[in-house]
All heavy atoms as an XYZ file, in Angstrom:
846
protein
N     127.304     82.161     70.160
C     126.706     83.034     71.131
C     125.226     82.723     71.272
O     124.542     82.497     70.295
C     126.855     84.482     70.691
C     127.837     85.210     71.555
S     127.624     86.956     71.501
C     128.594     87.441     70.144
N     124.771     82.772     72.486
C     123.369     82.498     72.770
C     122.602     83.812     72.884
O     123.047     84.751     73.547
C     123.269     81.721     74.089
O     121.936     81.649     74.477
N     121.470     83.854     72.210
C     120.618     85.038     72.277
C     119.567     84.796     73.345
O     118.858     83.794     73.312
C     119.946     85.308     70.904
C     119.004     86.479     71.017
C     121.002     85.536     69.856
N     119.486     85.729     74.286
C     118.521     85.590     75.372
C     117.122     85.970     74.866
O     116.930     87.042     74.301
C     118.904     86.495     76.539
C     118.024     86.304     77.750
C     118.489     87.159     78.908
O     119.696     87.424     79.010
O     117.628     87.560     79.697
N     116.204     85.063     75.060
C     114.831     85.304     74.627
C     114.040     85.837     75.811
O     114.026     85.242     76.879
C     114.187     84.002     74.084
C     112.744     84.243     73.689
C     114.993     83.471     72.923
N     113.395     86.969     75.591
C     112.596     87.591     76.647
C     111.248     86.902     76.723
O     110.614     86.647     75.715
C     112.415     89.074     76.337
C     111.688     89.816     77.402
C     111.749     91.313     77.098
N     110.729     91.951     77.877
C     109.612     92.463     77.395
N     109.400     92.449     76.103
N     108.726     93.007     78.168
N     110.816     86.612     77.923
C     109.536     85.958     78.129
C     108.429     87.007     78.126
O     108.268     87.749     79.093
C     109.542     85.211     79.465
C     108.264     84.452     79.709
O     107.434     84.353     78.775
O     108.091     83.945     80.826
N     107.654     87.126     77.051
C     106.613     88.153     76.987
C     105.436     87.855     77.910
O     104.603     88.711     78.148
C     106.177     88.134     75.522
C     106.470     86.757     75.064
C     107.692     86.321     75.845
N     105.399     86.653     78.465
C     104.292     86.291     79.337
C     104.318     87.005     80.682
O     103.322     87.072     81.377
N     105.442     87.549     81.074
C     105.547     88.248     82.349
C     105.109     89.706     82.253
O     104.729     90.302     83.252
C     106.977     88.178     82.875
C     107.467     86.790     83.260
C     108.912     86.859     83.720
C     106.591     86.189     84.335
N     105.173     90.297     81.076
C     104.829     91.706     80.928
C     103.383     92.010     81.332
O     103.154     92.980     82.047
C     105.091     92.179     79.497
C     104.858     93.658     79.309
C     105.780     94.501     80.165
O     106.947     94.177     80.323
N     105.257     95.561     80.747
N     102.395     91.227     80.929
C     101.027     91.534     81.371
C     100.875     91.502     82.891
O     100.179     92.344     83.468
C     100.182     90.444     80.723
C     100.961     90.006     79.546
C     102.403     90.147     79.952
N     101.554     90.576     83.541
C     101.461     90.497     84.997
C     102.091     91.724     85.646
O     101.535     92.302     86.575
C     102.146     89.231     85.492
C     102.050     89.040     86.985
C     102.716     87.757     87.436
O     102.964     86.877     86.603
O     102.997     87.656     88.634
N     103.241     92.144     85.145
C     103.901     93.337     85.693
C     103.060     94.579     85.449
O     102.948     95.442     86.321
C     105.285     93.510     85.076
C     106.295     92.503     85.566
C     107.695     92.893     85.158
N     107.853     93.020     83.718
C     108.381     92.090     82.920
N     108.790     90.953     83.443
N     108.495     92.303     81.639
N     102.451     94.678     84.284
C     101.609     95.822     83.970
C     100.386     95.864     84.880
O     100.021     96.917     85.405
C     101.167     95.777     82.490
O     102.335     95.742     81.670
C     100.318     96.968     82.136
N      99.761     94.726     85.097
C      98.601     94.662     85.977
C      98.976     95.052     87.395
O      98.249     95.805     88.053
C      97.996     93.244     85.965
O      97.621     92.914     84.629
C      96.786     93.159     86.851
N     100.115     94.584     87.869
C     100.570     94.950     89.208
C     100.852     96.447     89.306
O     100.531     97.089     90.314
C     101.808     94.148     89.592
C     101.575     92.664     89.837
C     102.906     91.941     90.021
C     100.681     92.456     91.041
N     101.420     97.032     88.264
C     101.685     98.476     88.271
C     100.380     99.266     88.305
O     100.269    100.266     89.023
C     102.508     98.857     87.044
N      99.385     98.837     87.534
C      98.083     99.517     87.547
C      97.458     99.419     88.932
O      96.870    100.383     89.430
C      97.150     98.888     86.513
C      97.378     99.352     85.114
C      98.444     99.050     84.324
C      96.533    100.183     84.337
N      98.297     99.644     83.093
C      97.130    100.329     83.078
C      95.314    100.800     84.570
C      96.554    101.094     82.073
C      94.745    101.549     83.555
C      95.366    101.691     82.326
N      97.594     98.280     89.572
C      97.009     98.115     90.910
C      97.722     98.983     91.937
O      97.087     99.565     92.817
C      97.038     96.644     91.315
C      96.034     95.831     90.539
C      96.043     94.391     90.934
N      95.084     93.660     90.107
C      95.085     92.367     89.959
N      95.982     91.628     90.591
N      94.201     91.780     89.193
N      99.042     99.070     91.853
C      99.776     99.949     92.772
C      99.371    101.396     92.569
O      99.222    102.155     93.532
C     101.286     99.794     92.577
C     101.855     98.547     93.177
C     103.381     98.588     93.165
N     103.949     98.857     91.854
C     104.329     97.932     90.988
N     104.197     96.657     91.287
N     104.860     98.274     89.845
N      99.191    101.798     91.331
C      98.741    103.160     91.044
C      97.363    103.395     91.634
O      97.106    104.450     92.221
C      98.717    103.399     89.525
O     100.029    103.167     89.001
C      98.268    104.801     89.186
N      96.485    102.438     91.502
C      95.141    102.571     92.057
C      95.190    102.703     93.577
O      94.465    103.520     94.148
C      94.265    101.382     91.655
C      92.828    101.425     92.148
C      92.100    102.627     91.567
C      92.106    100.147     91.798
N      96.062    101.952     94.227
C      96.182    102.049     95.681
C      96.632    103.455     96.084
O      96.101    104.043     97.030
C      97.142    100.970     96.223
C      96.484     99.593     96.118
C      97.540    101.259     97.661
C      97.420     98.441     96.399
N      97.590    104.017     95.362
C      98.043    105.371     95.703
C      96.938    106.392     95.459
O      96.805    107.361     96.218
C      99.302    105.736     94.923
O      99.028    105.815     93.547
N      96.116    106.186     94.443
C      95.014    107.107     94.191
C      93.921    106.979     95.248
O      93.289    107.969     95.609
C      94.442    106.869     92.793
C      95.405    107.189     91.653
C      94.792    106.825     90.314
C      95.826    108.638     91.676
N      93.716    105.795     95.763
C      92.754    105.612     96.857
C      93.246    106.350     98.099
O      92.443    106.958     98.823
C      92.522    104.108     97.139
C      91.796    103.900     98.444
C      91.740    103.479     95.998
N      94.552    106.358     98.337
C      95.103    107.096     99.472
C      94.849    108.592     99.302
O      94.431    109.274    100.245
C      96.611    106.794     99.642
C      97.255    107.729    100.639
C      96.810    105.353    100.058
N      95.058    109.120     98.098
C      94.756    110.530     97.826
C      93.275    110.794     98.065
O      92.897    111.800     98.680
C      95.161    110.911     96.385
C      94.635    112.294     96.007
C      96.660    110.862     96.218
N      92.436    109.904     97.599
C      90.993    110.024     97.788
C      90.640    110.076     99.276
O      89.831    110.900     99.709
C      90.301    108.837     97.118
C      88.813    109.028     96.973
O      88.360    110.183     96.929
O      88.097    108.020     96.892
N      91.264    109.235    100.070
C      90.990    109.220    101.508
C      91.438    110.516    102.184
O      90.758    111.011    103.090
C      91.662    108.012    102.157
C      91.065    106.655    101.775
C      91.906    105.534    102.359
C      89.627    106.547    102.238
N      92.557    111.080    101.740
C      92.990    112.358    102.290
C      91.997    113.468    101.962
O      91.729    114.348    102.788
C      94.384    112.740    101.788
C      95.502    112.068    102.515
C      96.469    111.373    101.824
C      95.593    112.129    103.894
C      97.510    110.753    102.486
C      96.623    111.508    104.580
C      97.584    110.815    103.874
N      91.445    113.439    100.756
C      90.447    114.448    100.377
C      89.196    114.287    101.235
O      88.641    115.267    101.737
C      90.125    114.350     98.873
C      91.342    114.780     98.058
C      88.912    115.209     98.525
C      91.217    114.516     96.580
N      88.742    113.059    101.427
C      87.573    112.822    102.275
C      87.847    113.249    103.716
O      86.998    113.839    104.375
C      87.159    111.350    102.218
C      86.305    111.077    101.034
C      86.725    110.817     99.764
C      84.886    111.075    100.995
N      85.651    110.645     98.945
C      84.510    110.787     99.673
C      83.893    111.276    101.950
C      83.185    110.709     99.282
C      82.571    111.185    101.547
C      82.225    110.915    100.233
N      89.047    112.966    104.203
C      89.404    113.369    105.564
C      89.393    114.885    105.695
O      88.913    115.441    106.684
C      90.774    112.819    105.929
C      91.195    113.160    107.333
C      92.572    112.557    107.644
N      93.203    113.350    108.661
C      94.149    114.240    108.451
N      94.608    114.433    107.243
N      94.664    114.924    109.438
N      89.910    115.562    104.678
C      89.920    117.024    104.687
C      88.502    117.572    104.756
O      88.229    118.528    105.476
C      90.625    117.536    103.430
O      90.495    118.923    103.311
N      87.591    116.964    104.014
C      86.197    117.417    104.010
C      85.529    117.148    105.359
O      84.830    117.995    105.912
C      85.418    116.748    102.891
C      83.959    117.069    102.875
C      83.382    118.294    103.015
C      82.886    116.156    102.685
N      82.017    118.201    102.926
C      81.688    116.890    102.724
C      82.817    114.787    102.487
C      80.444    116.307    102.568
C      81.584    114.208    102.317
C      80.418    114.964    102.361
N      85.755    115.962    105.890
C      85.083    115.589    107.134
C      85.624    116.331    108.356
O      84.907    116.506    109.342
C      85.186    114.080    107.344
C      84.422    113.237    106.318
C      84.720    111.763    106.526
C      82.939    113.514    106.383
N      86.878    116.764    108.309
C      87.451    117.471    109.451
C      87.392    118.984    109.300
O      87.786    119.696    110.216
C      88.911    117.047    109.680
O      89.671    117.341    108.505
C      89.000    115.572    110.022
N      86.917    119.471    108.151
C      86.832    120.920    107.976
C      85.666    121.474    108.795
O      84.749    120.750    109.174
C      86.653    121.274    106.498
O      85.410    120.806    106.031
N      85.748    122.770    109.065
C      84.684    123.404    109.829
C      83.404    123.389    109.014
O      83.420    123.607    107.799
C      85.072    124.837    110.168
C      86.230    124.922    111.136
C      86.531    126.351    111.532
O      85.638    127.216    111.388
O      87.648    126.595    111.979
N      82.272    123.142    109.666
C      81.005    123.104    108.931
C      80.709    124.443    108.275
O      80.901    125.497    108.871
C      79.968    122.785    109.999
C      80.719    122.333    111.192
C      82.104    122.855    111.080
N      80.275    124.369    107.056
C      79.937    125.572    106.301
C      78.435    125.790    106.351
O      77.657    124.845    106.241
C      80.395    125.415    104.851
O      79.973    126.504    104.088
N      78.039    127.033    106.524
C      76.604    127.326    106.537
C      76.057    127.399    105.121
O      74.872    127.207    104.909
C      76.335    128.661    107.252
O      77.092    129.698    106.607
C      76.740    128.561    108.714
N      76.925    127.669    104.168
C      76.487    127.750    102.775
C      76.462    126.359    102.159
O      77.300    125.519    102.438
C      77.429    128.644    101.984
N      75.469    126.135    101.337
C      75.356    124.868    100.633
C      75.370    125.156     99.139
O      74.637    126.019     98.662
C      74.067    124.152    101.033
O      73.962    122.933    100.348
N      76.203    124.446     98.416
C      76.304    124.657     96.977
C      75.053    124.131     96.283
O      74.515    124.759     95.376
C      77.569    123.981     96.418
C      77.632    124.103     94.915
C      78.807    124.575     97.054
N      74.582    122.984     96.726
C      73.385    122.368     96.152
C      72.249    122.522     97.157
O      72.351    122.065     98.299
C      73.633    120.878     95.832
C      72.387    120.239     95.259
C      74.804    120.728     94.879
N      71.190    123.185     96.731
C      70.055    123.400     97.629
C      69.441    122.060     98.024
O      69.267    121.165     97.204
C      69.010    124.272     96.946
N      69.146    121.921     99.293
C      68.525    120.699     99.779
C      69.501    119.657    100.263
O      69.098    118.635    100.803
N      70.785    119.869    100.053
C      71.798    118.919    100.523
C      72.720    119.631    101.507
O      73.748    120.194    101.133
C      72.614    118.358     99.356
C      71.878    117.418     98.415
C      72.767    117.046     97.249
C      71.408    116.182     99.142
N      72.354    119.646    102.787
C      73.200    120.326    103.767
C      74.548    119.639    103.895
O      74.654    118.420    103.814
C      72.390    120.217    105.062
C      71.481    119.061    104.850
C      71.212    118.982    103.377
N      75.585    120.439    104.070
C      76.930    119.904    104.219
C      77.652    119.689    102.905
O      78.833    119.394    102.894
N      76.951    119.835    101.794
C      77.607    119.652    100.497
C      78.139    121.004    100.035
O      77.514    121.710     99.268
C      76.658    119.057     99.466
C      77.311    118.663     98.139
C      78.395    117.622     98.373
C      76.295    118.142     97.167
N      79.296    121.363    100.569
C      79.950    122.591    100.176
C      81.015    122.254     99.127
O      80.997    121.166     98.547
C      80.541    123.288    101.401
C      81.486    122.368    102.187
O      81.664    121.205    101.775
O      82.016    122.827    103.203
N      81.917    123.169     98.877
C      82.934    122.924     97.856
C      83.870    121.777     98.241
O      84.311    121.020     97.379
C      83.726    124.202     97.568
C      82.882    125.233     96.858
C      82.483    126.394     97.494
C      82.464    125.015     95.558
C      81.688    127.329     96.842
C      81.661    125.933     94.899
C      81.284    127.090     95.547
O      80.494    127.990     94.897
N      84.155    121.625     99.527
C      84.958    120.481     99.975
C      84.216    119.173     99.692
O      84.822    118.185     99.301
C      85.250    120.594    101.482
C      86.301    121.605    101.832
C      87.687    121.008    101.806
O      87.869    119.798    101.744
N      88.680    121.872    101.838
N      82.910    119.187     99.912
C      82.101    117.999     99.640
C      82.080    117.639     98.169
O      82.130    116.459     97.806
N      82.017    118.673     97.321
C      82.060    118.415     95.872
C      83.408    117.826     95.488
O      83.485    116.902     94.674
C      81.749    119.705     95.092
C      80.277    120.057     95.288
C      82.080    119.544     93.620
C      79.862    121.356     94.673
N      84.488    118.328     96.077
C      85.826    117.758     95.824
C      85.853    116.287     96.231
O      86.398    115.450     95.513
C      86.890    118.535     96.590
S      87.252    120.163     95.930
N      85.264    115.979     97.380
C      85.248    114.590     97.854
C      84.443    113.699     96.914
O      84.851    112.567     96.623
C      84.676    114.534     99.268
N      83.316    114.200     96.419
C      82.499    113.400     95.493
C      83.198    113.188     94.156
O      83.151    112.086     93.591
C      81.138    114.059     95.298
C      80.210    114.025     96.505
C      78.928    114.806     96.209
C      79.880    112.597     96.886
N      83.851    114.229     93.641
C      84.580    114.090     92.371
C      85.744    113.121     92.538
O      86.005    112.288     91.660
C      85.060    115.466     91.867
C      86.007    115.326     90.692
C      83.874    116.333     91.476
N      86.433    113.198     93.679
C      87.541    112.274     93.940
C      87.041    110.836     94.005
O      87.665    109.923     93.454
C      88.254    112.651     95.236
N      85.905    110.628     94.652
C      85.337    109.277     94.730
C      84.936    108.773     93.348
O      85.192    107.614     92.997
C      84.142    109.260     95.671
N      84.334    109.646     92.546
C      83.934    109.254     91.184
C      85.156    108.905     90.336
O      85.155    107.902     89.602
C      83.128    110.368     90.534
N      86.216    109.721     90.433
C      87.436    109.448     89.664
C      88.066    108.133     90.099
O      88.549    107.356     89.265
C      88.431    110.595     89.830
N      88.038    107.855     91.393
C      88.604    106.600     91.890
C      87.803    105.404     91.396
O      88.376    104.373     91.027
C      88.668    106.621     93.430
O      89.431    107.752     93.837
C      89.313    105.369     93.970
N      86.489    105.536     91.361
C      85.646    104.447     90.850
C      85.917    104.214     89.368
O      86.025    103.069     88.912
C      84.161    104.754     91.117
C      83.883    104.657     92.621
C      83.261    103.810     90.334
C      82.526    105.183     93.035
N      86.058    105.295     88.603
C      86.370    105.165     87.173
C      87.716    104.474     86.992
O      87.864    103.566     86.166
C      86.356    106.551     86.478
C      86.962    106.480     85.096
C      84.942    107.097     86.413
N      88.710    104.888     87.779
C      90.029    104.270     87.658
C      90.027    102.814     88.086
O      90.713    101.985     87.489
C      91.055    105.066     88.457
C      91.397    106.410     87.825
C      92.174    107.271     88.794
C      92.177    106.200     86.547
N      89.247    102.483     89.098
C      89.133    101.076     89.499
C      88.523    100.256     88.370
O      88.955     99.126     88.102
C      88.299    100.948     90.766
N      87.548    100.830     87.683
C      86.933    100.143     86.533
C      87.940     99.964     85.408
O      87.994     98.905     84.775
C      85.725    100.935     86.032
O      84.766    101.058     87.041
N      88.751    100.991     85.158
C      89.772    100.897     84.111
C      90.789     99.815     84.460
O      91.174     99.011     83.601
C      90.465    102.266     83.906
C      91.719    102.135     83.063
C      89.505    103.258     83.276
N      91.213     99.772     85.717
C      92.164     98.738     86.142
C      91.560     97.352     85.961
O      92.217     96.431     85.478
C      92.603     98.969     87.605
C      93.357     97.782     88.152
C      93.447    100.224     87.705
N      90.299     97.203     86.325
C      89.640     95.906     86.179
C      89.557     95.501     84.705
O      89.887     94.370     84.346
C      88.242     95.961     86.804
C      87.537     94.654     86.755
C      87.754     93.570     87.553
C      86.513     94.267     85.833
N      86.922     92.546     87.185
C      86.152     92.953     86.132
C      85.876     94.925     84.792
C      85.176     92.274     85.425
C      84.905     94.246     84.081
C      84.568     92.931     84.406
N      89.125     96.437     83.840
C      89.005     96.138     82.408
C      90.370     95.801     81.817
O      90.520     94.825     81.080
C      88.356     97.326     81.657
C      88.515     97.193     80.159
C      86.894     97.455     82.028
N      91.374     96.608     82.154
C      92.705     96.371     81.591
C      93.297     95.058     82.095
O      93.972     94.340     81.339
C      93.636     97.540     81.932
C      94.959     97.464     81.234
C      94.819     97.527     79.730
N      96.120     97.331     79.111
C      96.321     96.682     77.985
N      95.308     96.200     77.310
N      97.522     96.531     77.505
N      93.047     94.711     83.335
C      93.521     93.426     83.857
C      92.903     92.273     83.078
O      93.583     91.302     82.745
C      93.179     93.295     85.335
O      93.860     94.249     86.085
N      91.622     92.387     82.793
C      90.946     91.343     82.003
C      91.508     91.278     80.586
O      91.684     90.196     80.031
C      89.434     91.601     81.942
C      88.757     91.534     83.268
C      88.710     90.109     83.767
N      88.109     90.078     85.080
C      88.549     89.366     86.084
N      89.601     88.609     85.928
N      87.961     89.389     87.245
N      91.790     92.445     80.004
C      92.358     92.468     78.657
C      93.733     91.808     78.638
O      94.060     91.069     77.706
C      92.479     93.904     78.149
C      91.177     94.553     77.777
C      91.365     96.000     77.367
O      92.420     96.594     77.549
N      90.306     96.581     76.812
N      94.544     92.081     79.658
C      95.890     91.514     79.688
C      95.874     90.019     79.952
O      96.788     89.305     79.528
C      96.746     92.241     80.728
C      97.155     93.657     80.336
C      97.834     94.351     81.491
C      98.057     93.635     79.114
N      94.858     89.538     80.652
C      94.742     88.095     80.847
C      94.379     87.393     79.549
O      94.765     86.248     79.328
C      93.700     87.784     81.915
C      94.164     88.101     83.313
C      93.079     87.879     84.350
O      91.956     87.518     84.022
N      93.421     88.100     85.610
N      93.657     88.104     78.680
C      93.237     87.523     77.409
C      94.341     87.569     76.354
O      94.349     86.774     75.424
C      92.003     88.246     76.882
N      95.266     88.508     76.485
C      96.329     88.615     75.487
C      97.211     89.809     75.756
O      97.043     90.527     76.732
N      98.170     90.028     74.852
C      99.151     91.101     75.010
C      98.793     92.346     74.210
O      99.649     93.145     73.902
C     100.525     90.614     74.547
C     101.375     90.173     75.691
O     101.020     90.342     76.835
N     102.514     89.586     75.360
N      97.540     92.515     73.863
C      97.149     93.645     73.030
C      97.344     94.963     73.774
O      97.228     95.031     74.996
C      95.687     93.511     72.606
C      95.466     92.275     71.761
O      96.402     91.776     71.142
N      94.246     91.793     71.732
N      97.601     96.007     73.004
C      97.759     97.336     73.589
C      96.399     97.844     74.072
O      95.349     97.422     73.590
C      98.331     98.298     72.550
N      96.448     98.750     75.026
C      95.209     99.338     75.546
C      94.554    100.178     74.464
O      95.233    100.815     73.657
C      95.515    100.195     76.763
N      93.232    100.189     74.457
C      92.522    100.982     73.463
C      92.689    102.463     73.770
O      92.951    102.861     74.907
C      91.037    100.608     73.465
O      90.437    101.003     74.684
N      92.518    103.278     72.742
C      92.650    104.723     72.911
C      91.600    105.252     73.885
O      91.875    106.150     74.675
C      92.521    105.416     71.563
N      90.421    104.684     73.847
C      89.342    105.110     74.746
C      89.713    104.830     76.202
O      89.498    105.669     77.072
C      88.045    104.405     74.395
C      86.911    104.756     75.351
C      85.664    104.020     75.024
N      85.031    104.692     73.901
C      83.938    104.274     73.315
N      83.364    103.161     73.707
N      83.410    104.945     72.319
N      90.278    103.670     76.463
C      90.668    103.307     77.827
C      91.767    104.242     78.345
O      91.716    104.691     79.494
C      91.139    101.853     77.866
C      91.280    101.210     79.231
C      89.916    101.096     79.900
C      91.907     99.843     79.103
N      92.724    104.556     77.501
C      93.800    105.464     77.885
C      93.244    106.864     78.135
O      93.606    107.526     79.115
C      94.910    105.487     76.814
C      95.926    106.575     77.098
C      95.586    104.133     76.721
N      92.324    107.318     77.284
C      91.725    108.642     77.451
C      90.921    108.729     78.747
O      91.056    109.692     79.509
C      90.830    108.975     76.255
C      90.116    110.322     76.330
C      91.112    111.464     76.317
C      89.123    110.452     75.192
N      90.120    107.715     79.025
C      89.315    107.707     80.250
C      90.206    107.722     81.478
O      89.958    108.474     82.430
C      88.360    106.489     80.259
C      87.741    106.284     81.615
C      87.279    106.659     79.212
N      91.249    106.916     81.474
C      92.135    106.876     82.642
C      92.892    108.192     82.796
O      93.078    108.675     83.917
C      93.097    105.699     82.563
O      93.938    105.809     81.439
N      93.307    108.804     81.703
C      94.007    110.085     81.769
C      93.105    111.175     82.332
O      93.513    111.947     83.211
C      94.515    110.487     80.375
O      95.381    109.474     79.886
C      95.247    111.812     80.417
N      91.874    111.240     81.855
C      90.927    112.247     82.344
C      90.634    112.025     83.826
O      90.579    112.976     84.617
C      89.636    112.235     81.506
C      88.544    113.065     82.144
C      89.924    112.733     80.097
N      90.481    110.780     84.233
C      90.194    110.489     85.638
C      91.375    110.863     86.535
O      91.182    111.445     87.610
C      89.835    109.017     85.810
N      92.596    110.560     86.106
C      93.778    110.915     86.906
C      93.923    112.434     86.987
O      94.208    112.986     88.058
C      95.055    110.261     86.330
C      96.309    110.845     86.946
C      95.017    108.770     86.544
N      93.709    113.121     85.878
C      93.799    114.580     85.897
C      92.691    115.177     86.771
O      92.927    116.151     87.497
C      93.741    115.122     84.476
C      94.982    114.817     83.671
S      94.897    115.386     81.973
C      94.893    117.143     82.214
N      91.499    114.599     86.709
C      90.416    115.071     87.565
C      90.718    114.870     89.032
O      90.461    115.752     89.869
N      91.282    113.719     89.361
C      91.643    113.463     90.760
C      92.767    114.392     91.217
O      92.739    114.897     92.339
C      92.050    111.997     90.940
C      92.269    111.523     92.369
C      91.049    111.784     93.228
C      92.615    110.065     92.387
N      93.716    114.657     90.338
C      94.795    115.601     90.686
C      94.271    116.997     90.902
O      94.635    117.682     91.860
N      93.391    117.456     90.001
C      92.789    118.783     90.155
C      91.937    118.871     91.411
O      91.939    119.905     92.106
N      91.240    117.804     91.700
C      90.426    117.770     92.912
C      91.295    117.824     94.159
O      90.955    118.506     95.126
C      89.567    116.487     92.922
O      88.742    116.490     91.757
C      88.686    116.417     94.140
N      92.414    117.125     94.142
C      93.327    117.160     95.283
C      93.866    118.567     95.497
O      93.936    119.066     96.626
C      94.466    116.168     95.079
N      94.234    119.230     94.414
C      94.735    120.604     94.519
C      93.634    121.534     95.045
O      93.883    122.371     95.921
C      95.277    121.091     93.158
C      96.542    120.322     92.812
C      95.538    122.596     93.170
C      97.028    120.525     91.393
N      92.422    121.375     94.526
C      91.307    122.209     94.996
C      90.999    121.945     96.468
O      90.727    122.874     97.233
C      90.065    121.942     94.146
N      91.046    120.689     96.884
C      90.770    120.355     98.286
C      91.834    120.961     99.203
O      91.519    121.441    100.292
C      90.703    118.849     98.465
N      93.084    120.947     98.754
C      94.142    121.548     99.555
C      93.947    123.063     99.646
O      94.074    123.655    100.714
C      95.536    121.213     98.955
C      95.827    119.723     99.142
C      96.635    122.061     99.584
C      97.027    119.236     98.353
N      93.611    123.691     98.518
C      93.390    125.134     98.524
C      92.187    125.521     99.382
O      92.219    126.536    100.079
C      93.197    125.630     97.091
N      91.137    124.728     99.342
C      89.931    125.049    100.116
C      90.095    124.707    101.582
O      89.439    125.291    102.439
C      88.732    124.292     99.542
C      88.268    124.730     98.168
C      87.240    123.758     97.623
C      87.710    126.140     98.209
N      90.945    123.739    101.878
C      91.109    123.312    103.264
C      92.037    124.209    104.066
O      92.035    124.187    105.275
N      92.851    124.973    103.371
C      93.835    125.785    104.067
C      93.294    127.083    104.435
O      93.231    127.752    105.334
């Protein structure tokens, strides 16, 4: 009987592609949040003094953009790590990506609640 040997060289490529697909879906969520902010009725109240138009929808849009930038950085770092070898992701990288995804999810929920 022949034992099939799994090619471990394909796993890093598949993982990198999965991270990139996830990032694309998060960018779409980010764009919906920005669209919600830009199409909402102008608010006379400003959360931050001196920055007109920065209401709660604007803060949601900024947090979503920051989370997307963090996740793009994580994808870039992890892609580089996988090109160098098959090592597992560091705990710090997993924690940062988890916090960023949860922040983007919370921001999306807040943007939906504020936009309705």
